[in-house]
SENULUM-999263 format. One line per 10 residues: number of its first residue (from 0); their letters; for each residue x, z, y of N, C-alpha, C. Coordinates in steps of 0.2 Angstrom, whole numbers, plus 5000, padded with zeros to 4 digits. Example, Ala and Ser with C-alpha at 12.3 -4.5 7.8 and 13.67 -1.06 7.14 Angstrom:
% SENULUM-999263
0	as	5066:5039:4972:5062:5039:4978:5066:5039:4984 ~ 5064:5035:4989:5068:5036:4995:5064:5039:5000
***
This chain:
% SENULUM-999263
0	xxxxxxxxxx	5209:5303:4716:5206:5308:4721:5206:5315:4716 ~ 5208:5320:4718:5208:5326:4715:5201:5330:4715 ~ 5201:5335:4711:5194:5339:4712:5194:5342:4718 ~ 5187:5342:4721:5186:5345:4727:5187:5342:4733 ~ 5190:5335:4733:5192:5331:4738:5186:5328:4743 ~ 5181:5327:4739:5175:5323:4742:5172:5328:4747 ~ 5168:5325:4752:5165:5329:4757:5159:5333:4754 ~ 5159:5340:4756:5154:5344:4754:5155:5347:4747 ~ 5161:5345:4743:5162:5348:4737:5166:5354:4738 ~ 5165:5359:4733:5168:5365:4733:5175:5364:4728
10	xxxxxxxxxx	5178:5369:4726:5184:5368:4723:5183:5366:4716 ~ 5177:5368:4713:5175:5366:4706:5171:5360:4705 ~ 5171:5355:4710:5168:5349:4709:5160:5350:4711 ~ 5157:5355:4712:5150:5355:4713:5149:5356:4721 ~ 5143:5353:4724:5142:5354:4731:5142:5361:4733 ~ 5145:5362:4739:5145:5369:4741:5139:5371:4744 ~ 5138:5378:4744:5131:5380:4747:5130:5378:4753 ~ 5134:5378:4758:5133:5375:4765:5130:5368:4764 ~ 5134:5364:4761:5132:5357:4760:5125:5356:4757 ~ 5124:5360:4752:5117:5359:4749:5112:5362:4754
20	xxxxxxxxxx	5113:5367:4758:5108:5370:4763:5106:5365:4768 ~ 5111:5362:4771:5110:5357:4776:5107:5350:4773 ~ 5109:5349:4767:5106:5343:4764:5098:5344:4763 ~ 5096:5350:4760:5089:5352:4759:5086:5352:4766 ~ 5089:5355:4771:5086:5355:4778:5085:5348:4780 ~ 5089:5344:4779:5088:5336:4782:5082:5333:4778 ~ 5082:5335:4772:5076:5332:4767:5069:5335:4770 ~ 5069:5342:4771:5063:5344:4774:5061:5342:4781 ~ 5066:5341:4785:5065:5337:4792:5062:5331:4791 ~ 5065:5326:4787:5063:5320:4786:5056:5319:4782
30	xxxxxxxxxx	5054:5324:4778:5048:5325:4775:5043:5326:4781 ~ 5044:5330:4785:5039:5331:4791:5038:5326:4795 ~ 5044:5322:4797:5043:5316:4800:5039:5311:4797 ~ 5040:5310:4790:5036:5305:4787:5029:5307:4787 ~ 5027:5313:4786:5020:5316:4787:5017:5314:4794 ~ 5021:5314:4799:5018:5314:4806:5017:5307:4808 ~ 5020:5302:4804:5020:5295:4806:5013:5292:4808 ~ 5008:5293:4804:5001:5290:4805:4998:5293:4812 ~ 5000:5299:4814:4997:5303:4819:5000:5302:4826 ~ 4999:5296:4828:5002:5294:4834:5000:5298:4840
40	xxxxxxxxxx	4993:5299:4841:4991:5302:4847:4993:5310:4847 ~ 4992:5313:4841:4994:5320:4841:5001:5320:4842 ~ 5006:5316:4840:5013:5316:4841:5014:5316:4849 ~ 5011:5312:4852:5013:5311:4859:5009:5317:4863 ~ 5004:5319:4861:5001:5325:4864:5006:5331:4864 ~ 5009:5332:4858:5014:5338:4857:5020:5336:4862 ~ 5022:5331:4862:5028:5329:4866:5026:5330:4874 ~ 5021:5328:4876:5019:5329:4882:5018:5336:4884 ~ 5016:5340:4879:5015:5347:4880:5021:5351:4880 ~ 5026:5348:4876:5033:5351:4876:5036:5349:4883
50	xxxxxxxxxx	5035:5343:4886:5038:5341:4892:5035:5346:4897 ~ 5029:5347:4897:5025:5352:4902:5028:5358:4902 ~ 5029:5361:4896:5033:5368:4895:5040:5367:4898 ~ 5043:5362:4897:5050:5361:4900:5050:5361:4908 ~ 5045:5357:4910:5044:5357:4918:5043:5364:4921 ~ 5038:5367:4918:5036:5374:4920:5043:5379:4920 ~ 5047:5378:4914:5053:5382:4914:5058:5380:4920 ~ 5059:5374:4921:5063:5372:4926:5061:5374:4933 ~ 5054:5374:4934:5051:5376:4941:5052:5384:4941 ~ 5050:5388:4937:5051:5395:4937:5058:5397:4937
60	xxxxxxxxxx	5063:5394:4935:5070:5396:4935:5073:5393:4941 ~ 5070:5388:4944:5073:5385:4951:5080:5383:4950 ~ 5081:5379:4944:5088:5376:4943:5088:5371:4938 ~ 5093:5369:4935:5094:5364:4930:5092:5358:4932 ~ 5092:5356:4938:5090:5349:4941:5094:5343:4938 ~ 5100:5344:4937:5105:5339:4934:5102:5337:4927 ~ 5101:5342:4923:5098:5341:4916:5092:5338:4917 ~ 5087:5339:4921:5081:5336:4922:5082:5329:4924 ~ 5086:5327:4928:5088:5321:4931:5090:5317:4925 ~ 5095:5319:4921:5098:5316:4916:5092:5315:4910
70	xxxxxxxxxx	5088:5319:4909:5083:5318:4905:5078:5313:4907 ~ 5077:5312:4913:5072:5307:4916:5076:5300:4916 ~ 5082:5300:4917:5086:5293:4916:5086:5291:4908 ~ 5087:5296:4904:5086:5295:4897:5080:5292:4895 ~ 5074:5295:4897:5067:5293:4896:5066:5286:4899 ~ 5068:5285:4905:5067:5278:4907:5071:5273:4904 ~ 5077:5274:4901:5081:5270:4897:5077:5268:4890 ~ 5074:5274:4887:5070:5273:4881:5064:5269:4882 ~ 5061:5270:4888:5055:5266:4890:5056:5258:4891 ~ 5062:5257:4894:5063:5250:4895:5065:5247:4888
80	xxxxxxxxxx	5068:5250:4884:5069:5248:4877:5063:5247:4873 ~ 5058:5251:4874:5051:5251:4871:5048:5244:4874 ~ 5048:5243:4880:5045:5237:4883:5048:5230:4882 ~ 5055:5230:4879:5059:5224:4879:5058:5221:4872 ~ 5058:5215:4871:5057:5212:4864:5064:5213:4861 ~ 5063:5212:4854:5069:5214:4850:5074:5209:4851 ~ 5072:5202:4852:5077:5196:4853:5075:5194:4861 ~ 5080:5195:4865:5079:5193:4872:5078:5186:4872 ~ 5072:5184:4876:5071:5177:4876:5076:5173:4881 ~ 5079:5177:4885:5084:5174:4891:5090:5172:4887
90	xxxxxxxxxx	5092:5175:4881:5098:5174:4877:5096:5168:4873 ~ 5090:5167:4871:5088:5161:4866:5087:5155:4871 ~ 5087:5155:4877:5086:5150:4881:5091:5144:4881 ~ 5097:5146:4880:5103:5142:4879:5103:5138:4872 ~ 5101:5141:4867:5101:5138:4860:5094:5137:4858 ~ 5093:5130:4856:5087:5128:4854:5085:5129:4846 ~ 5090:5132:4843:5089:5132:4836:5087:5139:4834 ~ 5086:5144:4838:5083:5151:4837:5076:5152:4839 ~ 5073:5157:4836:5066:5158:4837:5065:5160:4844 ~ 5059:5159:4847:5057:5160:4854:5050:5162:4854
100	xxxxxxxxxx	5048:5165:4859:5041:5167:4860:5037:5161:4863 ~ 5031:5160:4860:5027:5155:4862:5026:5155:4870 ~ 5026:5148:4873:5025:5148:4879:5019:5143:4880 ~ 5016:5140:4876:5011:5135:4877:5005:5137:4871 ~ 4999:5135:4873:4993:5137:4869:4994:5135:4862 ~ 4997:5129:4861:4997:5126:4854:5002:5128:4850 ~ 5007:5132:4852:5013:5135:4849:5011:5140:4844 ~ 5015:5141:4838:5013:5146:4833:5014:5153:4836 ~ 5009:5157:4834:5009:5164:4837:5015:5168:4833 ~ 5019:5171:4837:5024:5176:4834:5022:5183:4837
110	xxxxxxxxxx	5022:5188:4833:5020:5194:4836:5026:5197:4840 ~ 5024:5202:4845:5029:5205:4849:5032:5210:4845 ~ 5039:5210:4844:5043:5215:4840:5047:5218:4846 ~ 5046:5225:4846:5050:5229:4851:5057:5230:4849 ~ 5061:5230:4854:5068:5233:4853:5068:5240:4850 ~ 5064:5244:4853:5063:5251:4851:5056:5252:4848 ~ 5055:5253:4842:5048:5254:4840:5045:5261:4842 ~ 5039:5261:4842:5036:5267:4845:5038:5274:4842 ~ 5038:5274:4835:5040:5280:4832:5047:5282:4834 ~ 5052:5278:4835:5059:5279:4836:5059:5281:4844
120	xxxxxxxxxx	5054:5278:4848:5054:5280:4855:5052:5287:4856 ~ 5046:5289:4851:5044:5296:4852:5048:5301:4849 ~ 5052:5299:4844:5057:5304:4841:5063:5306:4846 ~ 5065:5300:4849:5071:5301:4854:5069:5304:4860 ~ 5063:5303:4862:5060:5307:4868:5059:5314:4867 ~ 5056:5316:4861:5056:5323:4859:5062:5327:4858 ~ 5067:5323:4855:5074:5326:4854:5077:5328:4861 ~ 5076:5322:4865:5079:5323:4872:5076:5329:4876 ~ 5069:5330:4875:5066:5336:4879:5069:5342:4875 ~ 5069:5343:4869:5072:5349:4865:5079:5350:4868
130	xxxxxxxxxx	5083:5345:4868:5090:5346:4870:5091:5349:4878 ~ 5086:5346:4882:5086:5348:4889:5084:5356:4889 ~ 5079:5357:4885:5076:5364:4885:5082:5369:4882 ~ 5086:5367:4877:5092:5371:4875:5097:5371:4881 ~ 5098:5366:4885:5102:5367:4890:5101:5372:4896 ~ 5094:5373:4896:5092:5378:4902:5093:5385:4900 ~ 5096:5386:4894:5098:5393:4892:5105:5394:4893 ~ 5109:5389:4896:5116:5390:4897:5117:5389:4904 ~ 5120:5394:4907:5121:5394:4915:5127:5388:4917 ~ 5130:5386:4912:5136:5381:4913:5132:5374:4916
140	xxxxxxxxxx	5126:5373:4913:5123:5367:4915:5119:5367:4921 ~ 5119:5373:4925:5115:5374:4930:5120:5372:4937 ~ 5121:5366:4938:5125:5364:4943:5121:5363:4950 ~ 5123:5367:4955:5119:5366:4961:5119:5360:4964 ~ 5113:5357:4966:5112:5351:4969:5106:5351:4974 ~ 5106:5346:4978:5100:5346:4982:5095:5341:4979 ~ 5090:5344:4976:5086:5341:4971:5082:5335:4974 ~ 5079:5336:4981:5076:5330:4983:5079:5324:4983 ~ 5086:5323:4984:5090:5317:4983:5090:5314:4977 ~ 5090:5319:4971:5089:5316:4965:5082:5313:4963
150	xxxxxxxxxx	5077:5316:4966:5070:5314:4965:5070:5307:4968 ~ 5072:5306:4975:5072:5300:4978:5076:5295:4974 ~ 5082:5296:4972:5086:5292:4968:5082:5290:4962 ~ 5079:5294:4958:5076:5292:4952:5070:5288:4953 ~ 5066:5289:4959:5060:5285:4961:5063:5278:4962 ~ 5069:5277:4966:5071:5271:4968:5073:5267:4961 ~ 5077:5271:4957:5079:5268:4951:5074:5266:4946 ~ 5068:5269:4946:5063:5268:4942:5059:5261:4945 ~ 5058:5261:4951:5055:5255:4954:5059:5249:4953 ~ 5065:5249:4954:5070:5243:4954:5070:5241:4946
160	xxxxxxxxxx	5070:5246:4942:5071:5244:4935:5064:5241:4932 ~ 5059:5244:4934:5052:5241:4932:5051:5235:4935 ~ 5053:5234:4941:5052:5227:4945:5055:5222:4941 ~ 5062:5223:4939:5066:5219:4935:5062:5217:4928 ~ 5060:5222:4925:5056:5222:4918:5050:5217:4919 ~ 5046:5219:4924:5040:5215:4925:5041:5208:4926 ~ 5046:5206:4931:5048:5199:4932:5051:5196:4925 ~ 5054:5199:4921:5057:5197:4915:5051:5195:4910 ~ 5045:5200:4910:5040:5199:4907:5036:5193:4909 ~ 5035:5192:4916:5031:5186:4918:5035:5180:4917
170	xxxxxxxxxx	5042:5180:4917:5046:5173:4917:5045:5171:4909 ~ 5046:5175:4905:5046:5173:4898:5039:5174:4894 ~ 5034:5176:4898:5027:5176:4896:5026:5180:4889 ~ 5028:5187:4890:5026:5191:4884:5023:5197:4887 ~ 5018:5200:4883:5015:5206:4885:5017:5212:4879 ~ 5020:5217:4881:5022:5222:4876:5017:5226:4873 ~ 5011:5226:4876:5005:5230:4874:5000:5226:4871 ~ 4997:5228:4865:4992:5225:4862:4986:5230:4860 ~ 4980:5228:4859:4975:5233:4858:4972:5232:4851 ~ 4977:5231:4846:4975:5231:4839:4975:5224:4837
180	xxxxxxxxxx	4974:5223:4831:4974:5216:4828:4969:5211:4830 ~ 4971:5205:4831:4966:5200:4833:4961:5198:4828 ~ 4955:5198:4829:4950:5197:4824:4947:5190:4825 ~ 4946:5186:4820:4944:5179:4820:4937:5179:4817 ~ 4932:5176:4821:4925:5175:4818:4925:5170:4813 ~ 4922:5171:4807:4921:5166:4802:4915:5163:4802 ~ 4912:5159:4798:4906:5157:4798:4901:5163:4796 ~ 4895:5163:4799:4891:5168:4798:4887:5167:4791 ~ 4885:5173:4788:4882:5172:4781:4875:5170:4782 ~ 4874:5164:4781:4867:5162:4781:4864:5161:4774
190	xxxxxx	4868:5160:4769:4865:5159:4762:4861:5164:4759 ~ 4857:5163:4755:4854:5168:4751:4857:5170:4745 ~ 4857:5176:4743:4860:5178:4737:4855:5176:4731 ~ 4859:5174:4726:4855:5173:4719:4854:5178:4715 ~ 4848:5180:4713:4847:5186:4708:4845:5183:4701 ~ 4849:5185:4696:4847:5183:4690:4842:5186:4686
***
């Protein structure tokens, strides 16, 4: 390999200015993502606010319905992945040697592991809204359609998809939502402390 052949290298073997700039930009972005991880409610409020701004923009511009429909389908796909277990129990039904969700009271408790974790769900949903917002600045994405048909089709698709997901949840007995860690009650402290 000759000098300057690797990606991002300049002629003299050092990383180019453009490569260093985007590398540093990626590090800053990742740092902000890492700092936002514990603030779940704040992250979702910002995303909902961004979604509200997007909806107002589409309403005022009276266009970009295809982009909005595509964003809705994308968010529905993310939501279904968020509700689904990482290992599908219907695939594990055939083989007895793999892990499965407990179906009886005396079976070992295995926590619900999502196919799409909450943070990745939030990150992908927010990026989707930002991409859709950017698309509204380009007239090429403003395809003329009769939007009530798109709304009806999306409602139908949402109902059918959620019905299938709920049937799957009932059949394999899993609940994708928890209200925190389960607490067990131990013996009450009835003993007296000894003072020396």
